[in-house]
Each structure stands twice: as C-alpha cells, then as structure tokens.
C-alpha positions, -999 to +999 in steps of 0.1 A: +001+001+002+013+032-008+011+062+013+012+099-003+003+133+013-019+147-014-042+124-036-058+146-068-086+130-085-086+140-119-067+160-145-084+184-161-078+221-154-089+220-118-067+186-110-036+195-129-037+235-115-037+217-078-014+192-089+009+218-099+008+240-068+005+207-040+036+200-060+055+232-058+044+231-023+068+200-020+034+176-007+049+151-036+008+146-051-005+116-068-029+124-095-050+098-106-063+099-141-091+085-154-106+073-190-104+111-200-068+122-191-066+161-193-106+165-189-132+178-214-107+203-230-090+174-249-119+171-270-122+205-274-101+226-304-088+263-303-092+276-270-092+314-272-105+326-236-076+308-218-053+338-203-021+340-217-029+326-251-037+361-275-032+338-302-053+308-287-040+273-277-053+239-286-076+223-259-048+188-260-024+214-260-030+232-231-038+199-207-002+188-220+016+217-212+000+219-177+008+180-170+041+186-177+043+220-154+029+200-128+059+167-133+083+195-139+078+202-099+073+161-085+038+154-093+033+117-103+006+101-125-012+072-127-037+061-151-061+042-136-099+044-126-109+051-089-132+023-082-140+026-042-124+054-016-127+053+020-136+086+040-145+073+074-109+077+086-076+091+080-054+081+060-083+080+035-080+050+012-083+050-022-090+021-046-076+020-085-089-009-106-106-028-076-074-041-066-045-011-061-052+007-028-033+041-015-034+063+013-037+099+017-034+126+040-058+149+023-078+141-008-087+171-036-115+161-055-116+172-092-129+143-114-155+176-135-190+170-150-201+157-183-219+172-207-253+146-214-251+137-253-278+124-270-264+094-284-269+101-319-248+091-350-223+111-358-219+133-324-191+121-309-170+118-335-180+157-344-172+170-313-148+200-318-156+200-354-192+216-354-208+200-326-206+212-290-211+214-255-204+249-246-209+277-263-190+298-242-161+283-255-168+278-290-197+301-299-173+326-319-162+301-341-198+299-357-197+339-358-224+346-394-233+307-394-264+289-389-266+271-357-288+248-339-292+244-300-304+210-289-323+211-257-352+225-236-343+241-203-324+265-191-289+262-202-302+253-238-328+290-237-292+308-222-269+295-249-289+297-273-293+341-265-259+344-267-250+319-298-271+350-313-245+370-309-224+353-335-256+334-358-270+342-389-297+323-380-302+300-351-326+270-345-336+249-311-347+217-315-366+199-286-380+166-284-412+177-265-437+208-272-435+223-243-401+236-226-387+233-191-370+263-190-382+289-165-407+315-177-380+342-185-356+323-202-381+313-221-394+348-226-363+358-237-358+330-261-391+338-276-386+374-277-350+371-296-360+378-336-329+354-342-346+323-332-366+301-348-382+271-333-387+230-337-406+217-314-418+186-310-388+172-331-362+143-323-328+147-333-322+111-355-283+121-365-257+147-371-252+148-408-217+155-420-198+161-457-168+140-442-146+172-433-178+193-411-213+192-400-241+201-427-271+195-412-291+174-383-314+150-392-352+153-372-382+133-372-416+153-364-427+135-338-463+142-346-464+128-385-432+104-378-417+122-409-380+126-408-361+157-427-326+173-424-321+208-409-294+226-429-262+236-399-229+246-396-229+238-360-248+218-333-249+227-294-263+198-274-275+218-241-291+189-223-273+195-196-243+182-176-236+155-149-214+153-125-186+130-124-197+121-080-211+082-086-183+067-073-177+089-041-203+063-028-223+092-008-196+102+016-193+133+001-223+157+008-239+167-028-272+183-040-300+169-060-281+169-089-245+155-079-226+181-080-205+183-045-221+211-025-193+228+000-194+233+039-175+267+037-179+293+004-146+306+017-128+271+011-127+242-007-138+219+022-162+192+020-185+178+047-149+154+053-126+174+070-091+170+046-114+157+014-116+195-008-130+198-043-127+221-069-134+223-106-170+213-124-174+185-098-184+217-076-195+241-099-229+239-117-223+278-127-192+286-141-182+256-159-152+274-173-111+263-175-102+289-160-125+293-129-122+255-127-085+262-126-083+288-100-102+265-078-078+239-085-055+265-065-073+269-039-077+231-031-041+229-035-037+257-013-065+244+014-051+206+014-011+221+024-029+239+049-052+213+062-016+192+066+000+214+083-025+223+106-024+259+098-037+278+132-049+305+099-081+287+097-101+265+119-112+238+102-131+226+128-153+250+129-155+255+095-168+220+084-192+223+112-213+248+100 
C-alpha cells in the first residue's frame, strides 16, 4: 500500500492546477487519471479564452503543457479508474482498478462533470468539428453561420440567446412540445428575433460532408416524417452530470450530484481533509479558467490542512 500526503482525483484544468501548486509546496501529489486524461478540453479544438494565449491554443496542447508543468515540480501520475474510496478515517483510502490501494492525508476531488449527450450517430465523432457542448467556449467560431441548439431547459435557452451574438440564424430543437425552461428564460428566447423553433422534434443523426457538419436529421414526433435541418454548428445543451457516483454517498452533493462545499471561502467538503474543485463542484460557471482557479485554492487548502495551520479553523468551518 502506497502512502501519499495528497492524492488528486482527475486531470482537467482544476486537477492539474492543484497538482502544480501541491507539487511546488513539496506535497508530492499523486494524480490519478481516469478514462479521459485532461478532461473535456482534450476534445476541444481552439481555446481562445484562457489567459496568456493571445493567438489561442489547442485544448489538448493546453492540458499537456499543464501536465508537464506539474511533472516538472514533482507530481506523479497514475492511469486508472478509482473504483472505491474510504473517507471514514484518515489516512483516506483510495482503490484504483479494484485492486491497487493508496493512502492519503488529504484528497482533492477534481473529477469534473460530463456533458450529457444525445447518443445519436455522428455526434461524438464530430465533437470539436461542428458539434459542441459549450457555447461560451466555441460560439465565436460560428460567427455568421447557421446554428442549432438542442435542448429545452434553462441552459439551452441561455446558450441560444448567447449564440445569437454570432449566428446568422439559430434554431432551437426540442423533443417535447413544451419547454422545461423557466418562464423568464423562455420569454427571452421567444422575444429574440434570431431564434426559430423546432419543437416536438427528435434529433436522429448528425450529417456531415466528411469534413464538417452540414445538418441535423430530425423526426417530427407527430407525423413520424424525417428531414434534415441544414446547419454548420450543433450545440447540445441538455445538461451536465457531475462525476461523483464513485464517492458512494460519502461526500455531500446537491440533488443533481454536484459536490456541496461547507464553507464558501474554501474548497472544503463535509469530510475534513477532502476538498473539491472544478466542475465537479461548479454548476454555474464551468469554465477552464474558473476550474483552474479553484484547483489552486484546493491545493492551498490541502496544504494548510496537512500542516494543521492555525490560520483557519477547519473544525469550525466544517461544522457549519
């Protein structure tokens, strides 16, 4: 059984930033990668809103650079799937691939949240090539183009309104005849002259010309007829699912599954010594830069916890 001061679960912007800070603090962190090292940015093409890159940077390149930086300062990486955790007492126990066990004085959870997908042909293979799950990240690349937003909740309405800043034409496709979005969000979308509607319509497949997205095949739920809506960009906005199922209910989460923090000024969870950062605890911003910032916070919180710093009363914080 290997013992570590800090174990970081996840390697997106939050986890890698936490690794950089923890490594520079001589905490010798072990970073456990899941099945998508680098997180959602590894399936993103150009990233133009991460500070320090005036000409933009490819998502996979940004994640690789952050990983190298963490390794430079002494962070170790392990590929595997966390299959069990035991936070009942310290040191905490982390089980990887159902057989390898690691002990840690502190744990940072940065496993992110996965965008829910439609599960239709042509969708996954065209992520970053006309299909997106993040309007803020990718909207700029569709300036002057026809865009489709799939979804009927608040997120879909918000993304649709945002994307009309760039789109020449935008269509909202929703499989039900009514929207799930709040009235205020529906009203904003319906009052936007750029937005068209395809309700009671089910997406069937993403159409391409072999190089780029050209349309979305849909079915009219009333008649059963199928047709293709021409488009150059498809934004899937049907929600996110935080990657917290593996925690087995040991960490407090909200009804959706996002980790809830016990103190708004820290990244502390309900278990002293366990911290959460990035999209796994952020249902609001979900940006690479906000995730990275919270990764920094988590590493600093873990360092203070391990040192037993008197500058923060953790027991008081965690009892709120």
